[in-house]
C-alpha positions in Angstrom: -120.5 202.9 -161.5 -120.0 204.1 -157.9 -117.7 202.1 -155.7 -118.3 201.3 -152.0 -115.2 200.6 -150.0 -115.4 198.9 -146.5 -112.5 200.3 -144.4 -112.8 197.4 -141.9 -111.2 195.0 -144.5 -110.5 197.1 -147.6 -113.1 195.3 -149.8 -114.7 197.3 -152.5 -117.9 196.7 -154.6 -119.4 198.5 -157.5 -123.1 199.3 -157.7 -125.3 201.3 -160.0 -126.3 204.8 -158.9 -129.5 204.5 -156.8 -128.6 201.2 -155.2 -129.5 200.8 -151.6 -126.4 200.1 -149.4 -128.4 197.3 -147.7 -129.0 195.6 -151.0 -125.3 195.9 -152.1 -124.3 194.3 -148.8 -126.8 191.5 -149.0 -125.9 190.7 -152.6 -122.1 190.7 -151.9 -122.0 189.3 -148.4 -120.3 192.5 -147.5 -118.8 193.0 -144.0 -121.5 195.1 -142.4 -124.2 194.1 -139.9 -127.9 194.9 -140.0 -130.7 194.3 -137.6 -134.2 195.5 -138.4 -133.3 196.9 -141.8 -135.9 199.7 -141.5 -134.0 202.3 -139.5 -135.3 201.6 -136.0 -132.6 199.6 -134.2 -129.3 201.3 -135.1 -127.4 198.1 -135.6 -126.1 199.2 -139.0 -124.7 202.6 -137.7 -121.7 203.7 -139.7 -119.6 206.7 -140.7 -118.9 207.7 -144.2 -115.2 208.5 -144.2 -115.1 209.6 -147.9 -117.9 210.7 -150.1 -120.6 211.7 -147.6 -122.2 213.9 -150.2 -122.6 210.8 -152.5 -125.6 209.5 -150.5 -129.1 210.8 -150.0 -129.5 213.2 -147.0 -130.6 211.7 -143.7 -134.3 211.9 -142.8 -135.4 213.2 -139.4 -136.3 209.6 -138.4 -132.9 208.4 -139.3 -131.2 211.2 -137.3 -133.4 210.3 -134.3 -132.3 206.7 -134.4 -128.6 207.6 -134.9 -128.8 210.0 -131.9 -130.2 207.2 -129.7 -127.4 204.9 -130.8 -124.2 207.0 -130.8 -122.8 210.5 -130.3 -120.4 210.1 -133.3 -120.7 213.2 -135.4 -122.0 212.4 -139.0 -123.0 208.8 -138.2 -125.6 207.3 -140.5 -127.7 204.1 -140.8 -126.5 201.8 -143.5 -130.0 200.5 -144.1 -131.1 204.0 -145.1 -128.3 204.9 -147.5 -128.8 205.2 -151.2 -125.6 205.2 -153.2 -125.1 208.1 -155.6 -121.3 208.0 -155.9 -118.1 206.6 -154.4 -118.1 206.2 -150.6 -115.8 204.7 -148.0 -117.5 203.4 -144.8 -116.7 202.0 -141.4 -119.0 200.7 -138.7 -119.5 202.8 -135.5 -118.1 200.9 -132.5 
């Protein structure tokens, strides 16, 4: 099973392939904040420090929201991620 590591505190959780990052966080009370949960607000903006290829590609709508939220290269919205393999994430400040 893929492992998701939160660099903010070092916590790791396993999840079956195809699990939404949002669902993993809610089930495990993981250290990541969400707002609208549908990709509109940008509250859950993060960077994937390892394993960026192990999530589904960003949609044009996701990229538009990220662009409004931050200029950090490669930033993604946690609520839009689907886990396909090991990843390590940290929130965008």
